[in-house]
C-alpha positions in Angstrom: 143.2 227.9 334.7 142.4 224.6 336.2 140.9 226.0 339.4 139.5 222.6 340.5 143.1 221.4 340.7 144.4 224.2 342.9 147.0 224.5 344.3 148.7 222.4 341.6 147.7 224.9 338.9 148.7 228.1 340.6 152.1 227.9 338.9 151.6 225.1 336.3 149.2 224.8 333.4 146.8 221.9 334.0 147.9 220.3 330.7 151.6 220.2 331.9 150.7 218.2 335.1 152.3 214.8 334.9 150.3 211.6 334.4 152.5 208.7 335.4 155.6 210.9 334.9 154.7 212.5 331.6 152.8 215.8 330.9 149.1 215.4 330.2 149.7 217.2 326.9 152.0 214.5 325.7 149.4 211.8 326.4 146.9 213.8 324.3 149.4 214.3 321.5 150.3 210.6 321.4 146.6 209.7 321.1 146.1 212.2 318.2 149.2 210.9 316.4 148.0 207.3 316.7 144.9 208.3 314.7 146.8 210.1 311.9 147.1 213.7 313.2 150.3 215.1 311.8 150.3 218.6 313.1 149.1 220.3 316.2 148.2 223.9 316.9 148.2 224.6 320.6 146.0 227.5 321.7 147.3 228.8 325.0 146.6 231.7 327.3 147.2 230.9 331.0 150.9 230.5 331.8 151.6 230.1 328.1 155.3 230.7 328.5 155.6 227.3 330.2 154.6 225.5 327.0 157.1 227.4 324.9 159.8 226.7 327.5 159.0 223.0 327.7 159.0 222.4 323.9 161.6 224.7 322.3 161.9 222.4 319.3 158.2 223.1 318.5 157.3 219.5 318.8 155.1 217.7 321.3 155.6 213.9 321.5 157.3 214.2 318.1 154.5 216.0 316.4 155.2 219.4 314.8 153.4 221.9 317.0 152.6 225.5 316.5 152.0 227.6 319.6 149.3 230.3 319.4 148.9 232.7 322.4 145.6 234.4 322.8 145.9 238.2 323.3 143.5 237.7 326.2 141.3 234.8 327.3 138.8 234.3 324.5 136.6 231.5 325.8 136.2 228.2 323.9 135.0 229.4 320.5 137.1 232.6 320.5 140.3 230.6 321.3 139.7 228.2 318.4 138.8 231.0 316.0 142.0 232.9 317.0 144.1 229.8 316.5 142.4 229.0 313.2 143.4 232.5 311.9 146.9 232.5 313.3 147.7 229.1 311.8 146.0 229.8 308.5 143.6 226.9 308.8 141.2 226.8 305.8 140.0 223.2 305.8 138.4 220.6 308.0 140.2 220.3 311.4 139.9 218.7 314.8 139.6 220.6 318.0 140.2 218.9 321.4 140.3 220.1 325.0 143.8 219.7 326.3 142.6 218.0 329.5 140.7 215.2 327.9 142.4 211.8 327.8 140.7 209.6 325.2 141.1 206.7 322.9 138.3 207.9 320.6 139.1 207.1 316.9 139.7 210.6 315.5 140.0 209.2 311.9 136.6 207.7 312.1 135.1 210.8 313.6 136.4 212.8 310.7 135.1 210.3 308.2 131.6 210.4 309.7 131.7 214.2 309.8 132.6 214.4 306.1 129.9 211.9 305.1 127.2 213.8 306.8 128.1 217.2 305.3 127.5 219.3 308.4 129.7 222.1 309.7 130.6 220.5 313.0 130.5 217.1 314.6 130.8 216.4 318.4 132.2 213.2 319.9 129.7 212.3 322.6 130.3 209.9 325.5 127.9 208.1 327.8 128.2 208.7 331.5 126.3 207.4 334.5 125.7 210.9 336.0 125.7 213.7 333.4 124.9 216.5 336.0 128.4 217.9 335.8 128.5 218.0 332.0 126.8 219.5 328.9 124.3 217.0 327.7 123.8 216.5 324.0 120.3 215.6 322.7 120.1 214.1 319.2 117.5 212.7 316.8 117.6 209.3 315.1 120.1 210.5 312.6 122.5 211.9 315.3 121.6 215.5 314.3 121.9 217.6 317.4 118.6 219.0 318.6 119.6 220.7 321.9 122.2 221.2 324.6 121.4 221.1 328.3 124.1 222.6 330.5 124.7 220.6 333.7 121.2 219.3 334.2 120.0 218.4 337.7 120.8 214.9 338.8 118.1 212.4 337.6 116.3 214.6 335.1 118.8 214.7 332.2 117.2 214.2 328.8 120.1 212.1 327.7 123.1 210.3 329.2 125.4 211.4 326.3 127.7 214.3 327.1 129.9 216.6 325.1 133.2 214.9 325.1 135.3 218.1 324.2 136.4 216.6 320.9 135.1 218.2 317.7 135.5 218.1 313.9 134.9 221.6 312.5 134.7 223.3 309.2 136.2 226.9 309.3 132.9 228.3 308.2 131.4 227.1 311.6 133.3 229.8 313.4 133.1 232.7 310.9 130.1 234.2 312.7 132.6 235.5 315.3 135.5 237.8 314.6 139.1 236.8 315.3 139.9 238.2 318.8 136.3 238.1 319.9 135.5 236.2 323.1 132.7 233.6 322.6 131.6 230.2 323.9 131.4 227.3 321.4 128.9 225.5 323.7 126.6 228.4 324.3 126.8 230.4 321.1 128.3 228.4 318.1 126.8 225.0 318.7 123.2 226.1 319.4 123.2 228.3 316.3 124.5 225.4 314.1 122.0 223.0 315.7 119.1 225.4 314.8 120.3 225.3 311.2 120.6 221.5 311.2 124.3 221.7 310.6 125.5 220.1 313.9 125.9 216.3 314.4 127.1 214.1 317.1 128.9 210.7 317.0 128.4 208.5 320.1 131.6 206.7 321.2 132.2 204.4 324.2 136.0 204.3 323.9 138.1 205.3 326.9 137.4 208.9 327.8 138.3 211.0 330.9 138.1 214.6 331.8 141.0 215.1 334.2 139.9 218.4 335.7 139.1 217.2 339.2 141.2 215.5 341.9 139.2 212.3 341.6 139.6 212.2 337.8 143.2 213.2 337.9 144.0 210.3 340.2 141.9 208.1 338.0 143.9 209.1 334.9 147.0 207.8 336.7 145.5 204.7 338.2 143.9 203.6 334.9 147.4 203.4 333.5 148.7 201.4 336.5 145.8 199.0 336.2 146.1 198.6 332.4 142.8 200.2 331.6 144.6 202.9 329.6 147.4 202.0 327.2 150.7 203.8 327.7 152.7 205.1 324.7 155.7 205.5 327.0 158.2 202.9 328.2 156.7 202.4 331.7 157.9 199.7 334.0 155.5 198.9 336.7 156.4 197.2 340.0 153.6 195.5 342.1 151.0 197.9 340.7 153.0 201.1 341.2 155.3 203.2 339.1 158.6 204.5 340.4 160.9 207.0 338.6 164.4 205.7 338.6 165.6 208.7 340.6 163.1 208.1 343.4 164.3 206.8 346.8 161.9 204.4 348.6 162.9 202.9 352.0 162.8 199.2 352.1 160.5 199.4 355.1 158.0 201.8 353.5 154.6 200.5 352.4 153.7 201.7 348.9 150.7 200.4 346.9 148.9 201.6 343.8 151.0 204.7 343.7 152.9 207.0 341.3 156.3 208.0 342.7 157.7 210.6 340.3 161.3 211.8 339.9 163.5 212.7 342.9 160.8 211.7 345.4 161.7 210.2 348.8 159.6 207.9 351.0 161.1 207.2 354.4 160.9 204.3 356.8 157.5 203.0 357.8 155.7 205.6 355.6 152.5 204.4 353.9 151.6 205.7 350.4 148.4 204.2 348.9 146.4 205.1 345.9 148.2 208.4 345.5 150.4 210.4 343.2 153.7 211.9 344.4 154.9 214.7 342.0 158.6 215.4 341.4 160.6 216.1 344.6 157.9 215.2 347.1 159.1 213.8 350.4 157.1 211.5 352.7 158.5 211.5 356.2 159.0 208.5 358.5 155.7 207.0 359.6 153.6 209.4 357.5 150.5 208.2 355.8 149.2 209.4 352.3 146.0 208.0 350.9 143.9 208.9 347.8 145.8 212.2 347.4 148.2 214.1 345.3 151.4 215.4 346.9 152.6 218.4 344.9 156.1 219.1 343.6 158.6 219.5 346.3 156.0 219.2 349.1 157.0 217.6 352.4 154.7 215.4 354.4 156.4 215.5 357.8 157.0 212.4 360.0 153.8 210.9 361.3 151.6 213.3 359.4 148.4 211.9 357.8 147.1 213.1 354.4 143.9 211.8 352.9 141.6 212.8 350.0 143.3 216.0 349.1 145.9 217.9 347.1 148.8 218.6 349.4 151.3 221.3 348.6 153.2 221.4 351.9 
């Protein structure tokens, strides 16, 4: 439900929020396609009708896509198990969280998985502070020994975290029934690890969980700064991106910003290190810094917005 990005996600699925003008889901799909993925099964629950409405041709970023709606929220393993059954998946497949922006080489991850002969392989990623993530502990052969959920700062047994990208054999999920709610992190992976059938592959490629305000802003600014490649035809102007339908006063001060479709920035307004979603209005003399201004939100003349998600 994307609760950490409220109020943006009250009426929009997190994966449909735009990153530099294009839905997050399309960034994920482009990355998958660049590594040889030819078909997507999108497991949805919360606000699922919006995905169907946005992609009536059953394609995301040109990739044939099947939409599977959970009968009720089934948690991480239950959702994958349900999608596996509904899409008749009976061979090795990749599962990825829809809010992870990554350049991890999926093809290499699959190759390593098949070479090791396990039932599941997790892409792990190093972070400076793993206290907000699930830490993965492995032996010298990258066989997973343990999971530590959100360890206290400074005492984590590893700096490698679960990156939310997996290669799975269908058999890995057959211990739960289709339609059963279950967690892949707390139920499936620990069981596979105890049987020696779970591996990890460390990867230091670009990786970002976009689920917080700071990381959502980072996902946008990494594109502006060239730290993340764009598969779209973006044209940047002095470190910012402006949709062609946006209107920016010549005496406005805009820097390191995303100005999406049909936005308006009035005279002497300041917008710095921020994302304006479609239809946002920044009044004369207003200041917006390190923030997201939601769709259609109006920052009134002279108002100051900092370090927040503003919905008007």
